[in-house]
C-alpha positions, 0 to 999 in steps of 0.5 A: 732255919728261922724256925730253929732260931726262934725256937732256940732263942725262946728256949734259951730265954725261958731257961735264963728266966728260971735259972739262978746259977751265974756261970750257967746263965752267962754260958747260956747268954754266950750260947745265944750269941753263937746262935745269933751269929750262926743265924746271920751267917746262914741268912747271908748264904741263903740270900733271896730265899723264903722260909715259913711263908712269912720270912724272906732273906732279902737284902734289907733284912740280911744287911740289918740282921748282920748289923744287929748280930755285930752290935749284939756281941758287945751289948751282951759283953757290956751287959756282963760288965754292967751286971757285975759292977752293980752286983745284981741279984740272981733274979734281976740278972735273969730278967735282964738277960731274958729280956735282952735275948727276946728283944734281939730275937724279935728285932731279928725276926721283924727285919726278915718279915715279909708280911705287915701283920707279922712285922706288927707282931714282932714289933709288939714283942719288942715293946714287952721285952724293952719294957722289962729292961727299962724297969730294970732298976725298979725305982720310981724313975724307972717305973715312970719311964716304963709306963710312958713307954708302954702307953705310947707304944700301945697307942702306936701298935694300935695305930699300926693295927688300924692301918693294917685294917685300912690296908685290908680294905684297900686290898679287897678292891683287888680281890685279895687278902694277902698282906705280904709286901710282895703281893701288895707290890704286885697288886699296887695298881688295883689298891683303893687309893682312899683306903691306901692313904689312910693305911699309910698315915696310920702305919707310918705314925705307929712305927714312928714310936720305934723309929724315933720320929715325930709325932711319937718320938717321946716313947724312946727318950725316957726308955733310952735314959732309964734302961741300962746303957747296954740295953739303951744301945740296942733301943737307940740303934737296932730297934730304931732300925726296925721302925725304919723297916716297918715304914720303908717296906710299906713305903716301897709299895706307896712309891710305886703308886700315884700316891708317891708325891703325897707320901713324900710330903708326909714323910718329909714333913715328919722328918723336918719336924723331927730335926727341929724338935731335936735341935730345940731339945739338944740346945737345953738338955743336960742329961748325957743319955737324953742328949744321945737319945735326942741325937738319934731323933736328928739322925732318923729325921735326916734318914727320912729326908733322904727317903722323901727326896728319893734318888740317891737318898734311898741308898744313903738312908739305908747306909745311914741307919747302918753306920748310925747303929755302930756309932751310937751304940759305941757312945752308949757303951762308953756311957757305962764307963762315964757313969762309973767315974762320976756316978751322975748323968748330969753335965753339971756334975761331969767334967775333965774326963780325960784325967780319969779315963783317957781311953774312954775320953778318946771314944767320946771325942771320936764318937762326937766327930762321927755322930756329927758327921764330920770327916772322916766319919762314915756318916759324913758320906751318907749325910752328904748323899742325902743332902745331894738328893734334897738338892737334886729334888730342887728343895733348896729352902729345905736344905738350907733350913736343915743345914742351919738346924744341924749347925745348932745341933753340932754347937750344942752337942760339942759344947756338952762333949767338950765340957765332959772332956776338958772342964773340971766338974765343980765339987767333984771328989776324985779321991775314990774314982774307979780305975777303968781298964782301957780294954773296955773301950776296945769294942767302941774303937772297933765300931767307930773305925768300922763305920769309917771303913763302911762309909769311905771304902765300902766292900763291893758286896756291901754296896750291892746289898744297899743297891738291892735294898732300894731297887724296887723304888722308882729313881 
C-alpha cells in the first residue's frame, strides 16, 4: 500500500504542478486528502507489518501518521482560504499545492521508515518542498528565509550523512551492513562504541534542524515566519515530529548499549539550552509568527528532557509531540485571520482583537492556555509527567532551572497575547476591517478540544500505542 500511496501522491503532485484550472486543482488537492486519510486508516489496520523492505507500520509511525493526516485536512482547507484571499495566480497556486502534497508525502514516509538512510532521504525531500513554500511570496524577505533554510538544512543533511557513514563503520565490526533500526538493535552489543558515539553526535545534530533544537534550531524560525501560515503550521508541528522520529529511533539503539548515560547527557544538554534560548528570544520577540516558532523550540526542549530523563519521560515525550501538533497548528491557522484583520505581524501594530474577531480571539486565548500547559490543557499532563521523570532521575537543580525558565516564557507569551486580545493598537484604522466568518475557527476549536481529550481522557488504544512506542527503551 505504501507504494501505491507514494506513487499516487507523486502523480497528484505532478498533475497539480502542470495544471492551471482552479476547480481541477482544488479537486486534486481534495483527492490527495482522501488518499492520505485512506493510507492512515490502512496503516492502523496493518499495525506491525512491513512493506517494500524499508517501511514498517510500527506504533510510533502509525500514531504520528494519523496525527499528520488529521492536521493535513485543515492545513489544505486553510490553504484554500489563504490562496483565494490573496488572489494567487494559477502558477503560484500550483507550486504551493504541489509543495504541500510533496511535504506531507515525505513526512508520512519518513515516519514509517525502518532504515536510517531512507529516513535521511525523505528528510531531504522535506527540505526541498518546504523551501518552495517558504519562497511562496517571491519577495526579498522570502528569499532570505529560503536561502537560510536551505543552507542550514544542507549542513544538517550532510551531518546526518556523515553520521550514517560512522554508523556503517561501527556496524562493520559486527560483520553486517544492514542499517535498519531492527538490525542495529539486534546487533547493539557488537557495535563499535567509538564509531557509535561519533554517529550519534552527527545524526543527532543533523536532525535538530527539523526538530527545532539547539544547535541548528535557527533553520526553522525564519521558515515558519516567511511561509504562509497553513504551511507554517506543518513546519511547526508534523515536520518537527519527523526530526523527533529521526533522533528517537536511533536513540532507542543507543539506549540499549553502555553509551546510554553519555547519550542522555548529550540530549539533556541540548534540550536545556533550547529552553534557555527560547526564553531569551520570547522575552524580546515582537513578531507573532516568530513568537509561535520560538514557543516550538521550548516545547521540543521539554520533549527531549523527557527522553533524557527516561522512565515515564519516554511515554510523556511522545504524548507531548502529538498534543503539541494539534495545539500549535491551531495557533498558526488562527494567525491567518489575525493578519487579515491587521495586515501586520508586529505586536506593536496589533491589538483589541476581541473587538474585530471575537471567535478568533477565543482561539488565541484558549491556544495560549494550551500552549503554556495550563490546566485543563492536555500538555499539562505530558509536561507534568516529564517533570516527574526529571524528579525521579534526581535532577532537582535542572528541574528548578527549567521551571524558572518556563515561568519567564509564560510571562512573555502572556504579555504579548493579552496585548493582542485587549489593548487597542495605536493608530490602527478600523474602518475597513474584514469581517471573518466564525466558521473559519472551527478546526482550531476542535484541535484544542481534541488535545484536552487526549491528555485528560485518552482512549485505551491511544495509550497502548504510546506504550508500544517506547517499549524497546530501558525503563
